C-alpha positions as CSV (number, residue, x, y, z in Angstrom):
1,M,57.1,311.4,67.5
2,S,54.8,308.7,67.0
3,D,53.3,306.5,69.7
4,N,54.5,303.7,68.3
5,S,57.9,304.1,69.5
6,P,59.3,301.5,72.0
7,P,59.3,302.7,75.6
8,S,62.5,303.9,77.4
9,P,64.6,301.1,79.5
10,P,64.0,301.4,83.2
11,E,66.9,303.2,84.9
12,Q,69.7,301.0,86.6
13,P,70.5,301.6,90.3
14,Q,74.0,303.4,90.4
15,P,76.5,301.4,92.6
16,Q,77.0,303.0,95.8
17,P,80.7,304.0,96.7
18,S,82.4,301.5,99.5
19,P,82.7,303.4,102.9
20,S,86.0,304.3,104.0
21,P,87.3,302.3,107.1
22,W,88.4,305.7,108.7
23,A,84.9,307.3,108.3
24,P,82.6,307.5,111.4
25,P,79.7,305.3,111.6
26,A,76.6,306.2,109.8
27,T,74.0,307.8,112.0
28,P,70.9,305.6,111.8
29,P,67.9,307.4,110.5
30,G,65.4,309.4,112.5
31,K,67.9,309.6,115.5
32,P,69.7,313.2,115.6
33,Q,73.2,313.2,117.1
34,R,73.3,314.4,120.8
35,T,77.2,314.1,121.4
36,G,77.6,317.9,121.7
37,L,74.8,318.4,124.4
38,I,76.2,315.5,126.5
39,V,79.7,316.9,126.5
40,S,78.5,320.3,127.6
41,L,76.4,318.8,130.2
42,A,79.5,316.6,131.6
43,V,81.8,319.5,131.6
44,G,79.2,321.9,133.3
45,G,78.5,319.5,136.0
46,G,82.3,318.8,136.8
47,L,82.7,322.6,137.1
48,V,79.7,323.0,139.4
49,A,81.1,320.2,141.7
50,A,84.6,321.7,141.6
51,G,83.4,324.8,142.8
52,A,81.3,323.2,145.7
53,L,84.3,321.3,146.7
54,V,86.6,324.5,147.0
55,A,83.6,326.3,149.1
56,L,83.6,323.5,151.4
57,V,87.4,323.5,152.1
58,Y,87.5,327.3,152.4
59,S,84.8,327.2,155.0
60,L,86.4,324.5,157.0
61,L,89.8,326.2,157.2
62,D,88.1,329.3,158.1
63,S,86.3,327.7,161.0
64,A,89.4,325.8,162.0
65,S,91.5,329.3,162.1
66,D,88.9,330.9,164.3
67,S,89.0,328.0,166.8
68,I,92.7,328.0,167.1
69,A,93.5,330.4,170.2
70,L,96.4,332.8,169.7
71,P,98.8,333.2,172.1
72,P,98.3,336.7,174.4
73,A,100.1,339.7,173.1
74,R,103.5,340.2,175.0
75,S,103.4,342.8,177.5
76,D,105.8,345.6,177.8
77,A,105.7,345.6,181.5
78,P,108.7,344.8,183.4
79,Y,108.9,341.3,184.7
80,S,108.1,340.8,188.2
81,D,107.7,337.6,190.5
82,P,104.2,336.8,191.4
83,Y,105.2,336.2,195.0
84,D,108.1,336.1,196.9
85,E,109.7,333.0,198.3
86,E,111.5,332.4,201.4
87,P,114.8,330.6,201.0
88,Y,114.4,326.9,201.8
89,D,117.2,325.5,203.9
90,E,117.1,321.9,204.0
91,E,117.9,320.3,207.5
92,P,120.8,317.9,207.7
93,V,119.6,314.4,207.9
94,D,121.6,312.2,210.2
95,E,122.7,309.2,208.3
96,A,123.7,306.0,210.1
97,P,127.0,304.9,209.0
98,V,127.0,301.8,206.8
99,E,128.9,299.0,207.9
100,E,131.1,297.5,205.1
101,E,131.2,293.9,205.1
102,P,135.0,292.5,205.0
103,E,136.2,291.4,201.7
104,P,135.5,287.6,201.6
105,V,138.4,287.0,199.1
106,V,141.8,286.6,200.6
107,S,144.9,286.2,198.6
108,G,148.6,286.2,199.5
109,P,150.6,284.6,202.3
110,A,147.5,283.8,204.4
111,A,146.0,281.8,201.7
112,E,149.3,280.6,200.5
113,R,149.7,278.9,203.8
114,D,146.9,276.5,202.8
115,V,148.5,275.2,199.7
116,T,151.4,272.6,199.6
117,I,153.2,271.1,196.6
118,T,153.5,267.3,197.2
119,K,154.8,266.6,193.9
120,C,156.5,268.3,190.9
121,A,157.0,265.8,188.0
122,R,157.4,265.9,184.1
123,D,155.5,263.3,182.0
124,S,158.1,261.2,180.2
125,L,155.8,260.9,177.0
126,I,155.0,264.6,176.2
127,G,157.4,266.2,178.4
128,W,154.6,268.3,179.9
129,Q,155.1,269.4,183.9
130,H,152.7,269.2,186.5
131,A,152.3,269.8,190.3
132,D,150.2,267.8,192.7
133,L,148.8,270.2,195.3
134,T,147.1,269.6,198.7
135,I,144.7,272.4,200.0
136,V,143.7,272.6,203.6
137,N,141.2,275.3,204.2
138,G,142.6,277.2,207.1
139,S,139.9,279.7,207.6
140,G,136.6,279.6,209.6
141,S,134.1,279.2,206.8
142,P,133.8,277.2,203.7
143,A,135.8,278.6,200.6
144,G,136.7,278.2,197.2
145,Y,140.4,278.2,196.2
146,V,142.3,279.1,193.0
147,V,146.1,278.1,192.9
148,F,148.5,279.6,190.3
149,V,151.8,277.5,189.8
150,E,154.9,278.2,187.6
151,F,157.2,276.1,186.4
152,L,160.9,277.2,186.3
153,D,164.0,276.0,184.7
154,A,167.3,275.4,186.3
155,K,168.1,279.1,186.2
156,G,165.0,280.3,187.7
157,S,163.2,281.5,184.4
158,V,159.7,281.0,184.0
159,L,159.1,278.0,181.3
160,T,155.1,277.8,181.6
161,D,152.3,278.0,184.3
162,G,149.4,276.0,185.3
163,I,146.3,276.6,187.6
164,A,144.2,274.4,189.9
165,T,140.9,275.2,191.6
166,T,138.3,273.8,194.0
167,D,134.9,274.8,195.5
168,D,133.3,274.8,198.6
169,L,135.9,273.3,200.8
170,A,134.7,273.1,204.4
171,P,136.9,274.4,207.2
172,G,139.6,272.2,208.4
173,A,139.2,270.0,205.3
174,S,141.7,269.2,202.8
175,V,141.9,268.2,198.8
176,K,144.2,267.2,196.4
177,V,144.3,268.7,193.1
178,K,146.5,269.1,190.2
179,A,148.1,272.2,188.1
180,Q,148.9,271.1,184.6
181,G,151.4,273.0,182.5
182,V,151.0,273.4,178.9
183,G,154.1,272.9,176.6
184,E,157.2,270.6,176.7
185,V,160.0,271.4,179.2
186,P,163.3,270.2,180.2
187,T,164.2,267.4,182.6
188,G,164.9,268.9,186.2
189,T,161.9,271.9,185.8
190,K,160.9,273.0,189.2
191,C,157.4,274.0,190.5
192,R,156.4,277.1,192.5
193,V,153.1,278.6,193.8
194,K,152.9,282.0,192.5
195,Q,149.5,283.0,194.1
196,V,146.6,281.5,195.9
197,T,143.2,283.0,196.1
198,R,140.6,282.0,198.7
199,D,137.1,283.0,198.3
200,A,134.6,282.7,201.2
201,M,131.6,280.8,200.0
C-alpha cells in the first residue's frame, strides 16, 4: 500500500440495548454489593437473640419450681386425734317468755256493730246501687275501718258489691261514708254489710 491512501473512517459508537424494566438496578461503579453479608448478619443476630430468650425463660421457670413448696408426703401411720376432747354440754339458758301483743285488727260481729246502713238507694240515671253508712268507733283507741257491702236482688242473690273505708277514727267518734256498687241493678235491690275490719291505729 502506498502512503497516499486515505485514512480509515473513525469508529462509530455502537448503540446500547435498552435495559429491561424487570432487570435489577445497575450497581454504581466502585461500590461492591454487600447484600449477602447484611442478610447473614441479620439472621445470625436473630438466632442469637432467640437463644438468649429461651435460656432466660428456662431459668425463670426453674427458679419458680424450686420456690413452690410441695405438700408433705402422706404418712402410712394410722390416724390419731391430736388430743382428747371432753364432750361439751351446753347449759340450758332460761329464756323469758315473750309476751305477744294482741292482734290490733278486729273483724266480725264486734266490729260490725260499729257500722249502720243509713240509706240503700239506686241511682235513677245509671242504675247503680250505693249504701250510705255511719261508722261509730266502739273501741278504746283510734281505729281505721274497711267495710264490705253486698247488693242483693229480691231473691237474695248477690248482684254486685262495694267497699267503704275510713282512717284514724277517734274512740266514740262517728263518720258517714258511702259504699258504691258497680254495674246496673234492678229496682228493689237491697244492701247488706258483708264484713267489717277494724284496725287499731
